[in-house]
The first five atom37 places (N, CA, C, CB, O) and aatype in JSON, in Angstrom:
{
  "aatype": [20, 20, 20, 20, 20, 20, 20, 20, 20, 20, 20, 20, 20, 20, 20, 20, 20, 20, 20, 20, 20, 20, 20, 20, 20, 20, 20, 20, 20, 20, 20, 20, 20, 20, 20, 20, 20, 20, 20, 20, 20, 20, 20, 20, 20, 20, 20, 20, 20, 20, 20, 20, 20, 20, 20, 20, 20, 20, 20, 20, 20, 20, 20, 20, 20, 20, 20, 20, 20, 20, 20, 20, 20, 20, 20, 20, 20, 20, 20, 20, 20, 20, 20, 20, 20, 20, 20, 20, 20, 20, 20, 20, 20, 20, 20, 20, 20, 20, 20, 20, 20, 20, 20, 20, 20, 20, 20, 20, 20, 20, 20, 20, 20, 20, 20, 20, 20, 20, 20, 20, 20, 20, 20, 20, 20, 20, 20, 20, 20, 20, 20, 20, 20, 20, 20, 20, 20, 20, 20, 20, 20],
  "atom_mask": [
    [1, 1, 1, 1, 1],
    [1, 1, 1, 1, 1],
    [1, 1, 1, 1, 1],
    [1, 1, 1, 1, 1],
    [1, 1, 1, 1, 1],
    [1, 1, 1, 1, 1],
    [1, 1, 1, 1, 1],
    [1, 1, 1, 1, 1],
    [1, 1, 1, 1, 1],
    [1, 1, 1, 1, 1],
    [1, 1, 1, 1, 1],
    [1, 1, 1, 1, 1],
    [1, 1, 1, 1, 1],
    [1, 1, 1, 1, 1],
    [1, 1, 1, 1, 1],
    [1, 1, 1, 1, 1],
    [1, 1, 1, 1, 1],
    [1, 1, 1, 1, 1],
    [1, 1, 1, 1, 1],
    [1, 1, 1, 1, 1],
    [1, 1, 1, 1, 1],
    [1, 1, 1, 1, 1],
    [1, 1, 1, 1, 1],
    [1, 1, 1, 1, 1],
    [1, 1, 1, 1, 1],
    [1, 1, 1, 1, 1],
    [1, 1, 1, 1, 1],
    [1, 1, 1, 1, 1],
    [1, 1, 1, 1, 1],
    [1, 1, 1, 1, 1],
    [1, 1, 1, 1, 1],
    [1, 1, 1, 1, 1],
    [1, 1, 1, 1, 1],
    [1, 1, 1, 1, 1],
    [1, 1, 1, 1, 1],
    [1, 1, 1, 1, 1],
    [1, 1, 1, 1, 1],
    [1, 1, 1, 1, 1],
    [1, 1, 1, 1, 1],
    [1, 1, 1, 1, 1],
    [1, 1, 1, 1, 1],
    [1, 1, 1, 1, 1],
    [1, 1, 1, 1, 1],
    [1, 1, 1, 1, 1],
    [1, 1, 1, 1, 1],
    [1, 1, 1, 1, 1],
    [1, 1, 1, 1, 1],
    [1, 1, 1, 1, 1],
    [1, 1, 1, 1, 1],
    [1, 1, 1, 1, 1],
    [1, 1, 1, 1, 1],
    [1, 1, 1, 1, 1],
    [1, 1, 1, 1, 1],
    [1, 1, 1, 1, 1],
    [1, 1, 1, 1, 1],
    [1, 1, 1, 1, 1],
    [1, 1, 1, 1, 1],
    [1, 1, 1, 1, 1],
    [1, 1, 1, 1, 1],
    [1, 1, 1, 1, 1],
    [1, 1, 1, 1, 1],
    [1, 1, 1, 1, 1],
    [1, 1, 1, 1, 1],
    [1, 1, 1, 1, 1],
    [1, 1, 1, 1, 1],
    [1, 1, 1, 1, 1],
    [1, 1, 1, 1, 1],
    [1, 1, 1, 1, 1],
    [1, 1, 1, 1, 1],
    [1, 1, 1, 1, 1],
    [1, 1, 1, 1, 1],
    [1, 1, 1, 1, 1],
    [1, 1, 1, 1, 1],
    [1, 1, 1, 1, 1],
    [1, 1, 1, 1, 1],
    [1, 1, 1, 1, 1],
    [1, 1, 1, 1, 1],
    [1, 1, 1, 1, 1],
    [1, 1, 1, 1, 1],
    [1, 1, 1, 1, 1],
    [1, 1, 1, 1, 1],
    [1, 1, 1, 1, 1],
    [1, 1, 1, 1, 1],
    [1, 1, 1, 1, 1],
    [1, 1, 1, 1, 1],
    [1, 1, 1, 1, 1],
    [1, 1, 1, 1, 1],
    [1, 1, 1, 1, 1],
    [1, 1, 1, 1, 1],
    [1, 1, 1, 1, 1],
    [1, 1, 1, 1, 1],
    [1, 1, 1, 1, 1],
    [1, 1, 1, 1, 1],
    [1, 1, 1, 1, 1],
    [1, 1, 1, 1, 1],
    [1, 1, 1, 1, 1],
    [1, 1, 1, 1, 1],
    [1, 1, 1, 1, 1],
    [1, 1, 1, 1, 1],
    [1, 1, 1, 1, 1],
    [1, 1, 1, 1, 1],
    [1, 1, 1, 1, 1],
    [1, 1, 1, 1, 1],
    [1, 1, 1, 1, 1],
    [1, 1, 1, 1, 1],
    [1, 1, 1, 1, 1],
    [1, 1, 1, 1, 1],
    [1, 1, 1, 1, 1],
    [1, 1, 1, 1, 1],
    [1, 1, 1, 1, 1],
    [1, 1, 1, 1, 1],
    [1, 1, 1, 1, 1],
    [1, 1, 1, 1, 1],
    [1, 1, 1, 1, 1],
    [1, 1, 1, 1, 1],
    [1, 1, 1, 1, 1],
    [1, 1, 1, 1, 1],
    [1, 1, 1, 1, 1],
    [1, 1, 1, 1, 1],
    [1, 1, 1, 1, 1],
    [1, 1, 1, 1, 1],
    [1, 1, 1, 1, 1],
    [1, 1, 1, 1, 1],
    [1, 1, 1, 1, 1],
    [1, 1, 1, 1, 1],
    [1, 1, 1, 1, 1],
    [1, 1, 1, 1, 1],
    [1, 1, 1, 1, 1],
    [1, 1, 1, 1, 1],
    [1, 1, 1, 1, 1],
    [1, 1, 1, 1, 1],
    [1, 1, 1, 1, 1],
    [1, 1, 1, 1, 1],
    [1, 1, 1, 1, 1],
    [1, 1, 1, 1, 1],
    [1, 1, 1, 1, 1],
    [1, 1, 1, 1, 1],
    [1, 1, 1, 1, 1],
    [1, 1, 1, 1, 1],
    [1, 1, 1, 1, 1],
    [1, 1, 1, 1, 1]
  ],
  "atom_positions": [
    [[-31.56, -16.72, -21.03], [-31.37, -17.51, -20.14], [-30.09, -17.7, -19.76], [-31.88, -18.47, -20.4], [-29.81, -17.86, -18.57]],
    [[-29.22, -17.71, -20.65], [-27.93, -18.0, -20.83], [-27.18, -16.75, -20.41], [-27.65, -18.46, -22.22], [-26.34, -16.9, -19.53]],
    [[-27.34, -15.72, -20.83], [-26.82, -14.36, -20.61], [-26.74, -14.1, -19.1], [-27.72, -13.29, -21.32], [-25.61, -14.07, -18.61]],
    [[-27.77, -13.92, -18.34], [-27.45, -13.62, -17.11], [-26.42, -14.59, -16.35], [-28.66, -13.52, -16.45], [-25.49, -14.3, -15.6]],
    [[-26.87, -15.77, -16.77], [-25.96, -16.59, -15.98], [-24.32, -16.45, -16.13], [-26.34, -17.95, -16.31], [-23.5, -16.57, -15.22]],
    [[-24.09, -16.18, -17.48], [-22.67, -15.95, -17.97], [-22.35, -14.47, -17.31], [-22.56, -15.96, -19.78], [-21.24, -14.4, -16.77]],
    [[-23.01, -13.52, -17.28], [-22.97, -12.31, -16.56], [-22.42, -12.56, -15.27], [-24.27, -11.69, -16.44], [-21.36, -12.02, -14.96]],
    [[-23.07, -13.38, -14.4], [-22.73, -13.53, -13.15], [-21.59, -14.15, -13.09], [-23.59, -14.11, -12.46], [-20.7, -13.72, -12.35]],
    [[-21.4, -15.39, -13.97], [-19.97, -16.03, -13.72], [-18.92, -15.06, -14.05], [-19.72, -17.36, -14.6], [-17.86, -15.2, -13.45]],
    [[-19.03, -14.0, -14.98], [-17.88, -13.1, -15.25], [-17.67, -12.33, -13.95], [-18.13, -12.11, -16.52], [-16.56, -12.34, -13.42]],
    [[-18.77, -11.59, -13.36], [-18.64, -10.86, -12.07], [-18.17, -11.71, -11.18], [-19.84, -10.27, -11.54], [-17.38, -11.07, -10.5]],
    [[-18.21, -12.79, -10.81], [-17.5, -13.59, -9.69], [-16.08, -14.0, -10.09], [-18.32, -14.91, -9.34], [-15.21, -14.17, -9.24]],
    [[-15.87, -14.15, -11.45], [-14.54, -14.11, -11.79], [-13.71, -12.92, -11.65], [-14.47, -14.46, -12.95], [-12.55, -13.0, -11.26]],
    [[-14.28, -11.79, -11.95], [-13.5, -10.62, -11.45], [-13.37, -10.21, -10.1], [-13.93, -9.59, -12.0], [-12.48, -9.44, -9.74]],
    [[-14.43, -10.81, -9.15], [-14.18, -10.55, -7.86], [-13.12, -11.48, -7.39], [-15.37, -10.62, -7.08], [-12.24, -11.1, -6.62]],
    [[-13.19, -12.71, -7.86], [-12.09, -13.84, -7.44], [-10.58, -13.11, -7.84], [-12.37, -15.5, -8.45], [-9.65, -13.22, -7.04]],
    [[-10.42, -12.38, -9.07], [-9.32, -11.97, -9.61], [-8.82, -10.89, -8.66], [-9.55, -11.56, -11.01], [-7.65, -10.86, -8.27]],
    [[-9.77, -9.99, -8.29], [-9.27, -8.8, -7.28], [-8.96, -9.26, -6.11], [-10.24, -7.71, -6.99], [-8.04, -8.7, -5.51]],
    [[-9.61, -10.36, -5.51], [-9.19, -10.81, -4.08], [-7.93, -11.68, -4.26], [-10.4, -11.69, -3.28], [-7.29, -11.97, -3.25]],
    [[-7.59, -12.05, -5.26], [-6.29, -12.86, -5.21], [-5.18, -11.79, -5.73], [-6.35, -14.33, -6.23], [-3.99, -12.06, -5.54]],
    [[-5.53, -10.61, -6.35], [-4.54, -9.77, -6.63], [-4.24, -9.14, -5.23], [-4.94, -8.78, -7.77], [-3.07, -9.04, -4.85]],
    [[-5.29, -8.72, -4.44], [-5.05, -8.27, -2.84], [-4.1, -9.13, -2.39], [-6.35, -8.38, -1.81], [-3.04, -8.55, -2.12]],
    [[-4.1, -10.4, -2.2], [-3.35, -11.3, -1.66], [-1.85, -11.43, -1.94], [-3.92, -12.32, -1.93], [-1.0, -11.83, -1.14]],
    [[-1.63, -10.96, -3.45], [-0.37, -11.14, -3.86], [0.6, -10.13, -3.17], [-0.34, -11.04, -5.31], [1.81, -10.31, -3.34]],
    [[0.08, -8.9, -2.27], [0.98, -8.22, -1.72], [0.85, -8.27, -0.27], [0.97, -7.0, -2.22], [-0.03, -8.89, 0.34]],
    [[1.82, -7.56, 0.25], [2.05, -7.86, 1.96], [2.32, -6.39, 2.27], [3.55, -9.04, 2.53], [2.97, -5.62, 1.56]],
    [[1.69, -6.11, 3.49], [2.08, -4.82, 4.13], [3.13, -5.24, 5.11], [0.85, -4.03, 4.84], [3.09, -6.37, 5.6]],
    [[4.29, -4.16, 5.5], [5.14, -4.72, 6.16], [5.3, -3.39, 7.17], [6.37, -5.31, 5.29], [4.97, -2.27, 6.78]],
    [[5.82, -3.63, 8.46], [6.45, -2.46, 9.37], [7.43, -2.91, 10.05], [5.57, -1.81, 10.36], [7.7, -4.11, 9.92]],
    [[8.16, -2.17, 10.86], [9.4, -2.45, 11.51], [8.68, -3.37, 12.63], [10.33, -1.04, 12.06], [7.54, -3.29, 13.09]],
    [[9.8, -4.34, 12.94], [9.39, -5.47, 13.73], [9.3, -4.87, 15.49], [10.64, -6.8, 13.44], [9.0, -5.68, 16.37]],
    [[9.51, -3.77, 15.75], [9.17, -3.45, 17.08], [7.85, -2.64, 16.96], [10.35, -2.66, 17.81], [7.54, -2.01, 17.97]],
    [[7.01, -2.55, 15.86], [5.86, -2.0, 15.87], [4.99, -2.97, 16.31], [5.54, -1.46, 14.72], [4.76, -4.04, 15.75]],
    [[4.41, -2.48, 17.54], [3.08, -3.56, 18.3], [1.91, -3.91, 17.19], [2.1, -2.6, 19.8], [1.25, -4.95, 17.29]],
    [[1.69, -2.91, 16.08], [0.5, -3.33, 15.47], [0.77, -4.7, 14.78], [0.0, -2.25, 14.49], [1.89, -5.17, 14.59]],
    [[-0.5, -5.33, 14.39], [-0.42, -6.67, 14.15], [-1.5, -6.68, 12.86], [-0.8, -7.64, 15.56], [-1.45, -7.53, 11.97]],
    [[-2.49, -5.58, 12.89], [-3.22, -5.44, 11.89], [-3.51, -3.97, 11.49], [-4.32, -6.15, 12.14], [-3.43, -3.07, 12.33]],
    [[-3.79, -3.76, 10.35], [-4.11, -2.18, 9.78], [-5.49, -2.36, 8.76], [-2.55, -1.45, 8.72], [-5.74, -3.35, 8.06]],
    [[-6.19, -1.24, 8.87], [-7.3, -1.05, 8.11], [-6.98, -0.55, 6.71], [-8.17, -0.16, 8.79], [-5.95, 0.12, 6.64]],
    [[-7.62, -0.75, 5.63], [-7.5, -0.14, 4.36], [-7.24, 1.23, 4.45], [-8.62, -0.33, 3.58], [-6.31, 1.85, 3.94]],
    [[-8.26, 1.71, 5.22], [-8.66, 3.17, 5.33], [-7.27, 4.01, 6.18], [-10.31, 3.26, 6.3], [-6.82, 5.13, 5.93]],
    [[-6.92, 3.19, 7.05], [-5.59, 3.69, 7.74], [-4.52, 3.82, 6.73], [-5.07, 2.68, 8.9], [-3.85, 4.85, 6.62]],
    [[-4.34, 2.54, 5.81], [-3.34, 2.87, 5.0], [-3.36, 3.9, 3.95], [-3.05, 1.88, 4.51], [-2.39, 4.56, 3.56]],
    [[-4.51, 3.95, 3.56], [-4.87, 5.17, 2.47], [-4.74, 6.54, 3.22], [-6.55, 5.06, 1.84], [-4.45, 7.54, 2.56]],
    [[-4.91, 6.63, 4.44], [-4.54, 8.17, 4.9], [-3.26, 8.28, 5.13], [-5.21, 8.69, 6.17], [-2.6, 9.3, 4.95]],
    [[-2.75, 7.03, 5.61], [-0.84, 7.12, 5.82], [-0.26, 7.43, 4.42], [0.03, 5.37, 6.38], [0.46, 8.42, 4.32]],
    [[-0.49, 6.68, 3.33], [-0.06, 6.93, 2.0], [-0.17, 8.35, 1.61], [-0.8, 6.1, 1.08], [0.82, 8.98, 1.23]],
    [[-1.54, 8.98, 1.7], [-1.8, 10.05, 1.4], [-1.34, 11.09, 2.34], [-2.95, 10.03, 1.16], [-1.62, 12.27, 2.14]],
    [[-0.69, 10.73, 3.31], [-0.01, 11.54, 4.4], [-0.99, 12.45, 5.06], [1.17, 12.38, 3.84], [-0.67, 13.6, 5.38]],
    [[-2.53, 11.82, 5.34], [-3.44, 12.63, 6.01], [-3.47, 12.4, 7.32], [-4.64, 12.55, 5.55], [-3.87, 13.28, 8.08]],
    [[-2.98, 10.93, 7.87], [-2.63, 10.58, 8.94], [-1.22, 10.43, 8.94], [-3.29, 9.59, 9.29], [-0.55, 9.9, 8.05]],
    [[-0.69, 11.09, 10.33], [0.8, 11.27, 10.34], [1.26, 10.5, 11.74], [1.24, 13.01, 10.31], [2.41, 10.77, 12.08]],
    [[0.73, 9.81, 12.4], [1.19, 9.22, 13.63], [0.39, 7.92, 13.97], [1.06, 10.25, 14.78], [-0.83, 7.82, 13.89]],
    [[1.07, 7.16, 14.26], [0.59, 5.47, 14.83], [-0.27, 5.74, 16.12], [2.14, 4.28, 15.38], [-0.28, 6.9, 16.54]],
    [[-0.91, 4.88, 16.71], [-1.78, 5.03, 17.53], [-0.77, 5.51, 19.08], [-2.72, 3.57, 17.5], [-1.18, 6.21, 20.01]],
    [[0.46, 4.95, 18.95], [1.2, 5.24, 20.17], [2.14, 6.32, 19.72], [1.95, 3.96, 20.8], [3.33, 6.16, 19.99]],
    [[1.74, 7.42, 19.06], [2.5, 8.55, 18.79], [3.71, 8.56, 17.88], [2.86, 8.99, 19.92], [4.32, 9.6, 17.64]],
    [[4.06, 7.34, 17.38], [5.19, 7.24, 16.54], [4.79, 7.93, 15.17], [5.62, 5.73, 16.37], [3.61, 7.91, 14.8]],
    [[5.79, 8.56, 14.42], [5.61, 9.19, 13.16], [5.48, 8.0, 12.31], [6.76, 10.2, 12.72], [6.24, 7.03, 12.38]],
    [[4.27, 8.15, 11.35], [4.19, 7.3, 10.16], [4.89, 7.51, 9.05], [3.07, 7.23, 9.75], [4.55, 8.45, 8.34]],
    [[5.97, 6.71, 8.69], [6.77, 6.85, 7.69], [6.73, 5.74, 6.41], [8.01, 6.91, 8.32], [7.45, 4.77, 6.21]],
    [[5.53, 6.32, 5.6], [5.1, 5.32, 4.26], [6.18, 5.54, 3.26], [3.52, 5.74, 3.47], [6.74, 6.63, 3.18]],
    [[6.49, 4.55, 2.52], [7.35, 4.24, 1.35], [6.73, 3.55, 0.28], [8.45, 3.49, 1.73], [6.19, 2.48, 0.55]],
    [[6.72, 4.01, -1.0], [6.31, 3.46, -2.13], [7.08, 2.57, -2.74], [6.06, 4.27, -2.89], [8.23, 2.77, -2.36]],
    [[7.02, 1.7, -3.5], [7.74, 0.97, -4.48], [7.7, 1.8, -5.95], [7.07, -0.53, -4.57], [6.75, 2.49, -6.32]],
    [[8.76, 1.62, -6.59], [8.87, 2.31, -7.8], [7.64, 1.79, -8.82], [10.39, 2.06, -8.4], [7.19, 0.65, -8.71]],
    [[7.23, 2.56, -9.63], [6.08, 2.52, -10.56], [6.35, 1.12, -11.68], [6.01, 4.14, -11.43], [5.36, 0.57, -12.15]],
    [[7.45, 0.74, -11.95], [7.7, -0.48, -12.34], [7.23, -1.65, -11.96], [8.64, -0.58, -12.25], [7.2, -2.54, -12.81]],
    [[6.75, -1.94, -10.59], [6.28, -2.74, -9.89], [4.69, -2.64, -10.17], [6.79, -2.54, -8.58], [4.1, -1.56, -10.18]],
    [[3.99, -4.08, -10.43], [2.82, -3.97, -10.95], [2.06, -3.87, -9.38], [2.44, -5.25, -12.07], [0.95, -3.33, -9.35]],
    [[2.58, -4.33, -8.23], [1.8, -4.32, -6.95], [1.57, -2.95, -6.73], [2.5, -4.98, -5.73], [0.53, -2.66, -6.13]],
    [[2.52, -1.82, -7.17], [2.37, -0.53, -6.69], [0.89, -0.17, -7.18], [3.56, 0.46, -7.23], [0.08, 0.37, -6.42]],
    [[0.59, -0.48, -8.43], [-0.31, -0.14, -9.29], [-1.67, -0.79, -8.42], [0.06, -0.73, -10.85], [-2.68, -0.11, -8.28]],
    [[-1.58, -1.93, -7.96], [-2.57, -2.56, -7.26], [-2.89, -2.05, -5.97], [-2.27, -3.8, -7.15], [-4.04, -1.82, -5.57]],
    [[-1.74, -1.88, -5.27], [-1.8, -0.94, -4.26], [-2.47, 0.46, -4.01], [-0.78, -0.78, -4.15], [-3.08, 0.79, -2.99]],
    [[-2.26, 1.14, -5.01], [-2.84, 2.51, -5.49], [-4.19, 2.3, -5.52], [-2.36, 3.03, -6.9], [-4.98, 2.79, -4.72]],
    [[-4.56, 1.32, -6.75], [-6.02, 1.37, -6.77], [-6.76, 0.61, -5.84], [-6.46, 1.01, -7.96], [-7.92, 1.0, -5.87]],
    [[-6.62, -0.25, -5.08], [-7.19, -1.08, -4.39], [-7.14, -0.53, -2.81], [-6.56, -2.38, -4.69], [-8.1, -0.78, -2.08]],
    [[-6.0, 0.2, -2.29], [-5.88, 0.56, -0.86], [-6.13, 2.11, -0.93], [-4.37, 0.13, -0.16], [-7.09, 2.62, -0.35]],
    [[-5.24, 2.81, -1.65], [-5.36, 4.43, -1.84], [-6.44, 4.87, -2.51], [-4.26, 5.04, -2.58], [-6.79, 6.03, -2.36]],
    [[-7.17, 3.94, -3.41], [-8.35, 4.06, -3.93], [-8.25, 5.31, -4.85], [-9.38, 4.1, -2.86], [-9.17, 6.13, -4.79]],
    [[-7.17, 5.53, -5.72], [-6.99, 6.45, -6.68], [-6.23, 5.69, -8.08], [-6.13, 7.66, -5.98], [-5.53, 4.71, -7.84]],
    [[-6.34, 6.06, -9.27], [-5.85, 5.76, -10.56], [-4.29, 6.37, -10.1], [-6.79, 6.57, -11.98], [-4.1, 7.22, -9.24]],
    [[-3.32, 5.73, -10.86], [-1.97, 6.38, -10.78], [-1.92, 7.87, -11.3], [-0.95, 5.53, -11.6], [-1.15, 8.74, -10.92]],
    [[-2.79, 7.98, -12.14], [-2.82, 9.52, -12.52], [-3.5, 10.38, -11.54], [-3.56, 9.77, -13.87], [-3.05, 11.48, -11.22]],
    [[-4.48, 9.93, -11.1], [-5.28, 10.63, -9.82], [-4.13, 11.25, -8.85], [-6.28, 9.38, -8.86], [-3.92, 12.43, -8.57]],
    [[-3.38, 9.92, -8.39], [-2.35, 9.88, -7.37], [-1.08, 10.99, -7.71], [-1.8, 8.31, -7.31], [-0.55, 11.68, -6.84]],
    [[-0.76, 11.01, -9.01], [0.3, 11.93, -9.27], [-0.45, 13.65, -9.13], [0.97, 11.5, -10.94], [0.08, 14.65, -8.64]],
    [[-1.85, 13.52, -9.77], [-2.58, 14.65, -9.7], [-2.3, 15.35, -8.23], [-4.09, 14.28, -9.97], [-1.81, 16.47, -8.05]],
    [[-2.71, 14.47, -7.28], [-3.16, 14.67, -5.89], [-1.55, 15.49, -5.44], [-3.66, 12.92, -4.95], [-1.41, 16.63, -5.0]],
    [[-0.6, 14.57, -5.7], [0.84, 15.04, -4.99], [1.17, 16.33, -5.54], [2.17, 14.01, -5.29], [1.69, 17.2, -4.84]],
    [[0.82, 16.54, -7.07], [1.24, 17.57, -7.8], [0.5, 18.84, -7.02], [0.87, 17.35, -9.39], [0.98, 19.96, -6.83]],
    [[-0.72, 18.39, -6.65], [-1.52, 19.93, -5.89], [-1.01, 20.01, -4.61], [-3.36, 19.94, -5.67], [-0.78, 21.11, -4.1]],
    [[-0.76, 18.7, -3.89], [-0.13, 19.13, -2.28], [1.23, 19.83, -2.42], [0.19, 17.67, -1.22], [1.44, 20.82, -1.7]],
    [[2.18, 19.4, -3.28], [3.58, 20.06, -3.61], [3.34, 21.56, -3.9], [4.33, 19.33, -4.95], [3.96, 22.41, -3.25]],
    [[2.49, 21.9, -4.84], [2.07, 23.38, -5.49], [1.61, 24.21, -4.29], [0.72, 23.3, -6.71], [2.01, 25.36, -4.09]],
    [[0.71, 23.53, -3.44], [0.2, 24.31, -2.43], [0.88, 24.27, -1.13], [-1.07, 23.98, -2.26], [0.32, 24.72, -0.13]],
    [[2.27, 23.66, -1.06], [3.1, 23.49, 0.12], [2.48, 22.81, 1.22], [3.55, 24.71, 0.58], [2.8, 23.18, 2.35]],
    [[1.55, 21.78, 1.06], [1.15, 20.98, 1.95], [1.6, 19.65, 2.14], [0.07, 20.97, 1.83], [1.15, 18.87, 2.98]],
    [[2.67, 19.38, 1.18], [3.26, 18.24, 1.45], [3.88, 17.56, 0.38], [2.45, 17.48, 2.01], [3.6, 17.91, -0.77]],
    [[4.86, 16.45, 0.63], [5.55, 15.66, -0.65], [5.02, 14.34, -0.29], [7.38, 15.66, -0.79], [4.4, 14.06, 0.74]],
    [[5.38, 13.46, -1.4], [5.01, 12.17, -1.38], [5.81, 11.36, -0.61], [4.95, 11.7, -2.57], [6.88, 11.75, -0.13]],
    [[5.3, 10.1, -0.44], [6.54, 9.18, 0.35], [7.56, 8.85, -0.51], [6.09, 7.75, 0.96], [7.44, 8.67, -1.72]],
    [[8.6, 8.76, 0.18], [9.71, 8.27, -0.97], [9.61, 7.04, -1.66], [11.02, 8.13, -0.43], [8.92, 6.09, -1.31]],
    [[10.41, 7.13, -2.75], [9.76, 5.82, -3.61], [11.33, 4.81, -3.65], [9.02, 6.44, -5.67], [12.44, 5.28, -3.92]],
    [[11.07, 3.61, -3.37], [12.16, 2.89, -3.63], [12.25, 2.1, -4.94], [12.31, 2.11, -2.6], [11.25, 1.68, -5.52]],
    [[13.51, 1.93, -5.37], [13.72, 1.58, -6.5], [13.64, -0.3, -6.58], [15.1, 2.34, -6.85], [13.54, -0.92, -7.64]],
    [[13.69, -0.77, -5.58], [14.02, -2.31, -5.37], [12.89, -2.58, -4.03], [16.0, -2.65, -4.9], [12.3, -1.72, -3.37]],
    [[12.83, -3.8, -3.93], [11.95, -4.23, -2.72], [12.91, -4.18, -1.68], [11.22, -5.7, -2.81], [12.71, -3.67, -0.58]],
    [[14.11, -4.81, -2.09], [15.12, -4.52, -0.74], [15.43, -3.35, -0.22], [16.36, -4.92, -0.88], [16.15, -3.32, 0.78]],
    [[14.91, -2.11, -0.86], [15.38, -0.69, -0.42], [13.87, -0.43, 0.54], [15.75, 0.61, -2.0], [13.79, 0.28, 1.54]],
    [[12.79, -1.19, -0.08], [11.79, -0.79, 1.01], [12.14, -1.49, 2.35], [10.29, -1.19, 0.57], [11.95, -0.86, 3.39]],
    [[12.68, -2.86, 2.41], [12.72, -3.63, 3.56], [13.88, -2.58, 4.4], [13.19, -5.38, 3.21], [13.76, -2.28, 5.59]],
    [[14.92, -2.15, 3.56], [16.1, -1.53, 4.33], [15.14, -0.35, 5.03], [17.55, -0.9, 3.22], [14.95, -0.36, 6.24]],
    [[14.64, 0.53, 4.29], [13.85, 1.61, 4.96], [12.92, 1.27, 6.37], [12.89, 2.12, 3.84], [12.88, 1.81, 7.48]],
    [[12.17, 0.02, 5.73], [11.39, -0.19, 7.1], [12.1, -0.6, 8.29], [10.37, -1.19, 6.97], [11.83, -0.18, 9.41]],
    [[13.01, -1.42, 8.02], [13.98, -1.87, 9.19], [14.83, -0.58, 9.86], [15.13, -3.03, 8.55], [15.19, -0.6, 11.03]],
    [[15.05, 0.38, 9.08], [15.81, 1.51, 9.71], [14.84, 2.4, 10.14], [16.8, 2.23, 8.79], [15.46, 3.39, 10.52]],
    [[13.49, 2.6, 10.32], [12.64, 3.55, 10.74], [11.71, 2.82, 11.43], [12.09, 4.38, 9.73], [11.11, 2.0, 10.74]],
    [[11.4, 2.88, 12.63], [10.35, 2.47, 13.53], [8.99, 2.62, 12.93], [10.42, 3.25, 14.79], [8.16, 1.72, 12.81]],
    [[8.84, 3.92, 12.53], [7.46, 4.16, 12.04], [7.06, 3.77, 10.69], [7.2, 5.49, 12.13], [6.01, 4.06, 10.11]],
    [[7.93, 3.15, 10.32], [7.66, 2.9, 8.71], [6.8, 1.91, 8.26], [8.84, 2.56, 7.99], [6.69, 0.9, 8.95]],
    [[6.06, 2.04, 7.06], [4.94, 1.04, 6.83], [5.52, 0.83, 5.01], [2.95, 1.86, 7.21], [5.98, 1.73, 4.3]],
    [[5.36, -0.23, 4.73], [5.59, -0.43, 3.01], [4.61, -1.67, 2.61], [7.45, -0.92, 2.53], [3.95, -2.33, 3.41]],
    [[4.65, -1.83, 1.23], [4.08, -2.99, 0.81], [4.89, -3.58, -0.37], [2.68, -2.73, 0.47], [5.44, -2.9, -1.25]],
    [[4.9, -4.62, -0.31], [5.6, -5.71, -1.28], [5.09, -6.77, -1.86], [6.5, -6.27, -0.76], [4.06, -7.18, -1.33]],
    [[5.56, -7.49, -3.0], [4.99, -8.62, -3.61], [5.13, -9.57, -2.37], [5.75, -9.12, -5.03], [6.01, -9.46, -1.51]],
    [[4.11, -10.53, -2.39], [4.13, -11.32, -1.36], [5.43, -12.33, -1.43], [2.82, -12.01, -1.32], [5.77, -12.88, -0.39]],
    [[6.01, -12.52, -2.4], [7.17, -13.4, -2.54], [8.68, -12.74, -2.35], [7.06, -14.01, -3.94], [9.72, -13.34, -2.65]],
    [[8.62, -11.45, -1.83], [9.68, -10.67, -1.58], [10.36, -11.19, -0.44], [9.33, -9.32, -1.43], [9.71, -11.86, 0.37]],
    [[11.8, -10.96, -0.24], [12.71, -11.51, 0.79], [12.19, -10.46, 2.04], [14.54, -11.41, 0.3], [12.45, -9.29, 1.76]],
    [[11.65, -10.6, 3.11], [11.46, -9.78, 4.09], [12.46, -9.5, 4.97], [10.56, -10.14, 4.67], [12.36, -8.48, 5.65]],
    [[13.36, -10.18, 5.08], [14.58, -10.14, 6.0], [14.45, -9.7, 7.46], [15.55, -9.24, 5.41], [15.39, -9.19, 8.07]],
    [[13.25, -9.91, 8.01], [13.01, -9.55, 9.42], [11.77, -8.48, 9.32], [14.44, -8.88, 10.17], [11.16, -8.39, 10.39]],
    [[11.36, -7.8, 8.45], [10.35, -6.79, 8.58], [8.89, -7.7, 8.92], [10.29, -5.8, 7.09], [8.77, -8.87, 8.56]],
    [[8.09, -7.12, 9.48], [6.97, -7.88, 10.25], [5.68, -7.42, 8.97], [6.69, -7.16, 12.25], [5.48, -6.36, 8.36]],
    [[5.02, -8.67, 8.94], [4.09, -8.39, 7.92], [2.85, -8.25, 8.98], [3.99, -9.61, 6.64], [2.75, -8.9, 10.02]],
    [[1.9, -7.24, 8.48], [0.7, -6.96, 9.43], [-0.62, -7.34, 8.38], [0.7, -5.12, 10.05], [-0.6, -7.29, 7.15]],
    [[-1.42, -7.62, 9.02], [-2.93, -8.3, 8.28], [-3.38, -7.04, 8.03], [-4.18, -9.34, 9.27], [-3.16, -6.13, 8.84]],
    [[-4.07, -6.84, 6.84], [-4.92, -5.75, 6.14], [-6.35, -6.12, 6.27], [-4.55, -5.58, 4.58], [-6.82, -7.08, 5.66]],
    [[-7.02, -5.39, 7.03], [-8.55, -5.9, 7.19], [-9.62, -4.87, 6.49], [-8.96, -6.04, 8.9], [-10.83, -5.11, 6.53]]
  ]
}
């Protein structure tokens, strides 16, 4: 009787940990972007470059954080729905077949912000505690 209860408690803790991890990151866009919320599926398509335009026709310009940031791994797993190895393989195939190249990679959070502020169609993700310097946070649904 204790084992099923323990199993349930562990499952609940895992779910809470995942929810907290997702809340540790924010998605940012240019302040002139009228979007206030985006879906995870939209972000997935944008970061895999399967979707290339915002609803008003502006070109989507995703930017990734460097691999040294744990938030990149969370974003890759929870939003893009790939492991880092799967994502690397995906981009290798895209490059080899001439279908595309991955989003640019920023070495610092301030580089993500600079890119987002310089490109109206930009979208990036950051740790929640990053200095946003005017970038607009959008809700992820």
